[in-house]
N, C-alpha and C positions, 0 to 999 in steps of 0.2 A: 418861420417857426415850425411849420409843418415839415419842411425839408429836413430840418435838424432832427425832428422826432423820427422821421423815416430812416435817417442815417443811423441813429442810435439803435433803432429797432433792428435794422439789417446787421449792424455790428454785433448785437446781442445774439442774433440767429447764427452768425458765423462762429462766434465764440462757443455757443451751445453745441453747434454741429461739430466743431473741433474737439470739444470735450467728450461728446458722445463717441466720436471716432477713436479717440485715445482710449476710452474705457472699453470699447468694443475690441480694439486691437489687443489690449492687455488681456481681456477675457479669452480671446481666441488663442493667444500664446500660452496662457495658463492652462487652458483645456487641453491643448496639444501636448504640452509637457506632462500633464497628469496622465493622459492616455499613453504616452510613450513610456513613462515610468511603470505603469500597470502592465503594459505589453512586455517590457523587459523583465519584470518580476515573474510573469507567467512563463516566459522563455527559460529563465534560470531554474524555476521549479521543475519545468518539463525536462531540462537537461539532467537535473539531479535525480528526478524520478526514473529516468531511463537507466542510469547507472545503478540505482537501488533495485530496480526490477530485474536487471541482468544478474546481479548478485543473488537476489531472492530465487530466481529460476535455477541458478547453479546450486544453491543450497537445497532446494526442494528435490532436485535431481539426485544430489548426494544422499539425502535422507531416504529417498525411494530405493536407492541402491543398497544402502545399509539395512533397510527394513526387509528387503528380499533375503538378505543373509540371516535375518532373524536375531540380531544381536542388539538387545535393548540398550545396553550400556553404551554401545558405539553411537547409536542414534541420539541418546541423551547428551553424549559428549559433543556431537556436532551442534546440537541446540544450545548447550551451555557455552561452548567456545565462541558462538556467534551471538550470544545474548546481548553484549554491549552494542554490536552493530544493529541488532534488532531494535533495541531501546532508542538508539539515536535516529533511526530511520522509520520507525513505525508511523510517523505522521505522513510520510510519503507513500506508504504502502496501502493497497486496497484494504478496506475494513474486514472483508472476509478472510484475507490472508492473515491479518493480525489475530483475529479470533481463532483461526485454525492453528496458527503457530503455538499460541498459548494452550489450546486444547490438546494438541499433539503432545506437548511437554507434560501436561497433566495426565493424559492417557498413558503415556509411557511410564510415568511414576507409578500409577496404579498397576500397570502390567508388571513392573519390577517387584512391587510388594507382593503380588500374587505369586510370582515365580519363586520368591524367597519362601513364602508360605508353603508352596507346593513341595519344595525341597525338604522341608522339615516335617511334612505330613506323612503319616503311616496309614491312616484310614482310607481304604480304596474308594468307598462311596463318596467321601468328601473330596478326594483327589480328582475324581471324575467331574465333580461340580466345578472345582477350581480350574481344571483343564478346559472345560467349556467356557468359563469366564475369560480365561487367557485368550482363547481363540476368538471370542467375540470382541475383546478389546483390541486385538491385533487387526481384525477386520475394520473396526471403527477408526483406528489410527490411520490405516491405509486409505480409508474413505476421506478422512480429513486432509491427508497429504494430497490426494487427487483433487479435492476441492480447492486447496490453496493454489495448486498449479493452474487450475482452470481460471481462477480469479485473476491471476497474473496474465495469463494468455488472453483473457477477455479484454483487460485494460490495454494491452499492447496490440490488440487486434490480430493475434497470431492464431492459426488453426490449432485445433486439438491434436495431440499426438496419439495416434491409435496404434497399439501394439498388436501386430498380427501374429497369430499362433498357428503353428502347423497342426493339421488334423490328419489322422489316418484315414 
């Protein structure tokens, strides 16, 4: 009888061991599959981000070029023409870039309103005040554009582009 009890006991241990091995194997496969899905998802996001960042750098460069020319309507046109792209991709862009894109648009609208007000104004003392505001807004918008570019370059680990100026 003792022999039979020992055999049953060993059989139960073998069955329990097999069951634990099966559970362990399933858990290992599940974990590896979960980790692989997460890695692939992160790779896909990274690939999409790279494309979005390339486009964003291109747009910021275009905005800087148009700002140098001083044509507010043209900069607003660039922003509005790419508004849908921005809306669809803002989740992939750095937060600072998103904030600055919106702030640039708002600043340019304010600038445009002041420029219209300036055209209709005759009082020279008031014109001087508005001209000062226009200059301050232009400087602020340029600062926002520079910050947006820096945010992208930081994310991409690209060095800052420094413009060298000739001095007499």
